[in-house]
ZAMIMAR-232553 format. One record per residue (C-alpha): x, y, z. Coordinates in steps of 0.05 Angstrom, whole numbers, plus 5000, padded with zeros to 4 digits. Example, Ala and Ser with C-alpha at 12.3 -4.5 7.8 and 13.67 -1.06 7.14 Angstrom:
524649105156
527349795143
***
This chain:
915046112731
920046192676
918246912661
922447522649
920548252647
927248492619
925748932559
928548522502
930448982444
930948702374
932849012308
925548912288
919549352304
918149112375
920549012446
918848402488
916848702555
915148032588
916847332565
913446722595
915746132551
913045622600
906245982599
902046232657
895245952673
889346342703
891746192774
898846432760
897447122731
895647692777
893148412766
894049062804
888649532779
889850212809
889350952790
896950992799
897550632732
893051102693
896051532638
899352152666
896652792631
901853162590
904053842615
902654132546
895354342551
894554402475
896653682466
891753452518
886053832487
887553552419
885552862444
878253082446
878253152371
877852402365
871352012373
869651422417
869151392492
869350632505
873550502567
879650052563
884649752611
891550082606
898049692616
902450082664
908149612682
909848902702
912048622769
916048012748
917147692816
909547642827
907447532754
903248152763
900648632710
899649352733
893449612698
890150292697
884150582661
883650962596
878851012537
878850902463
878851642447
885251742488
888551132456
886951382385
888852102404
895651912434
898651252411
895551292342
896352042333
901152282278
904552652336
904752042381
912052152402
910152812434
905552442483
911252042514
912252322584
919452322610
893047152241
887647452204
887948012154
884948642184
879148972149
880049672119
874449882166
878749852229
882550432258
889350102267
893649772213
887849642164
889249092113
894948782152
895648052173
894947992248
893347462301
886147442325
884647832388
882048472418
881448782486
877348662549
872749242564
872049472637
864549522628
864348762624
865848782699
861849412715
868149842721
867650582704
872950872751
877150782813
871750912865
874150362912
881750452910
881950512987
877849883000
883049323001
878148743003
874049022946
880449182906
883248482916
876748172892
876548642832
883748482814
881947742813
875847882769
880048282720
885347742716
879947222700
876847702649
883447732611
882946992599
875446982587
876047592542
881047292494
876546672487
870747132472
874647532421
876846902384
869746632385
866847292358
872247432306
873446722281
866746402296
869545792333
865245622395
868945632461
867744882472
872944742417
878145202448
883045032504
883745482564
888646042545
895846052568
899046742577
905846762542
908047492549
907548212527
910248532464
910649282451
910949582382
916550092375
912250542331
906650842374
909350452435
903150012431
903349412479
899648762469
898848152514
899147472479
895846812497
896546112468
890145732453
889245042421
883344882377
880644182368
877644322299
880844222231
882844812188
877044682140
872044692198
874945342224
874545672156
867345452149
865445742217
869146392201
864246552145
858846632199
863046982253
859447522292
865148022283
867647772216
867148482189
873448652228
877548232178
877448092104
879647372107
882246832153
888946522136
891145842162
898745832162
903245212173
908345282230
913945252179
911245872143
909046282203
915546652212
915146922142
907847122151
909347452218
914847882188
909448272150
905248392212
905049032255
910849062304
907048842366
904548222329
911548072305
913248062378
907347592389
910447092342
917147162378
913546992443
910246392410
916946162382
920146212452
914345792479
915345262426
922745202441
921245142515
915444652513
916544272448
909144332430
***
């Protein structure tokens, strides 16, 4: 499928964990959701207990690893409190076990220019744990549902943050995973086409449901995107690198 899971290190602030310059459609990307991919508790009890100091219990999918030969993402379960209390903690390194401008009201990189997006929440699929890990049929069906939710979720995030109805958006294409060096924060990236003009998009943005998550929407020409991306958080710099690889492969 033209993908690679070799960890590409750059002199920038990110690693490319998985590159798919040809893009993967819904039917080509698979998921293995299993408790084996959950975060492993740290042996330092004091560090573990410090996580509870942070608020928020919304559950999240956790990226564990990638199986390149099967285009499979290994996902576990975590929650927002754990994410804030580990990856975004000032002591984040101790927990490692051997384009929109973000609002100042968000918890991660406030005021920075980023690509639109968010995360799929397990509750969308009724997931609260790993109660059926031993039921292969149920697990296979659940993995398929999670894979579909990754594509549906990014459409939903763009619709809610930018205000563009889904009917004007193409089906997403998965182009890879970037991981920020600082906080080792991974992010999956998708490519979506929009059939509206920039002026139409900006008009819709003013009424976006989750517009409070950003201070403004910037439309950037392709020729200027590299410069804009250089000012983004590391994982989003990697997102641009994945987009650039896709452009070189597909000549879009």
